[in-house]
N, C-alpha and C positions, 0 to 999 in steps of 0.2 A: 395066337401069337400076334401081338400088335407091333408093327414096324414103324419106328420113328425115323424119318429121313431128315436130312439137313434142312430142306425147305419147310418141312412140317414143323420142326422145332422153332425155326425162325418165325414162321407164321403164328405159332402159339405165343411166342414172346411178344410179337406185335399186338396180338389181341390182349395180352396182359397189360401192355403199355397203354392201350386204348382204354381199358377199364380203370387203370390207376389215374389216367389223365382226367377222368370225370371228377376226381376229388381235389385236383390241383387248381390254382387260380387261373382263370381264363383271361383276365386283364390285369392291369396294374392296380385295380381297385380291390384285389384279393377276393373276388367273387367266383365261386365254383359253379358247376353246371346246375346244381340243385337250387342254390340261392338265386341264380339267374332265372330259372323257371318260376320261382316264387315271386320275384320282383316284377318280371315282365309279363306274368300271367300267360306265358306261352309254354304249355306243358308238353308239347311235342318234342321239346329238347331232351326230355327225360328218356327218350327212346334210345339214346346212345349207349347207356349201360346194358340195356336189353339187347342191342345189336352186338355188343361185345360178347355177351353170353351165347347168343345164337352162333356167332362166328367161331367161338371156341368149340361148340358142339359140332358144327359142320367140318371144321378142320380135323377134329379128333376122329370123326367117322369117314375121313378121306373124301369128302365132297368139296374138293379144292376149287373146282371151276365155279361152283355156286358161291363159295366163300370169296373168290376173287371178284366176282360181279358185285357182291354185297359190299366189299371194301371200296370198289369204284363208285358205286351208287352213294355210299356214305360220304365220300370225299367231295362229291359234286357240290353240295350246299355250302361247304366251307369256301371253295373258290368263288362261288357266286356271291356270297356275302362279302368277301374281301374285295371283289371287283365293284360291288355296289358301294361299299364304303369309300373306295378310292375314286370312283367316278362321280357319284352323286353328292357325296358329303364334302368332298375336297379335303380329305385328310391324307395327303400323299405320304409324306415322310413320317409324320408323327404317329401314324397308325402302328408302325412296327415297334415303336417304343411303348405303346399302350398295350400291346398283346402280351399276355402272361405265358408262363411256362406250360400251362395246360393246353393252350391252343397249339403251341408249337409241337407238343408231344402228340396231340391228336393227329395233326397233319403228318408228322413223321411216321407214326404207327400205321396210318392208312396207306401211305406210300410204300412202306416196307411190306405191308400185307399184300398190296397189289403185285409187287415185284416177286415175292417169294411164295405166293400161294399157287404153286404149280407142282405137278407131279415130278418126282425126282427118284431115280433108281438107286442112288447111293444110300446104303443103309448105315445109320449111325448107331442105333440102339435097338436091340431086340428085347422086347418085354414079354415074358410069359406069365399069363395070369393063372 
């Protein structure tokens, strides 16, 4: 019997949002994560969909503490890159108008994943296989 708690369901929804955000535009130029990797020749960006699949597997198997660390470790490069753009490139206000819905959804899903990937005893759905 698999037990789905409220936090587990919300964490799985956050992982689904993270995976979907890879296909949405990251900037106002309508470029998604796969096109960005092709244009910039930085293929390490393509690890984000793989991280989403790993997070889904970890949350499904109730390794919530490891999933929480992985959410946090994944969120760190986004904050570092935003700080770099704001400090070094001098794009203070215009940066937020250039960011697309995919970037906002990535950040939102990572923050939700950090908040809700913890064990909870309230059972919402019992599933018998």
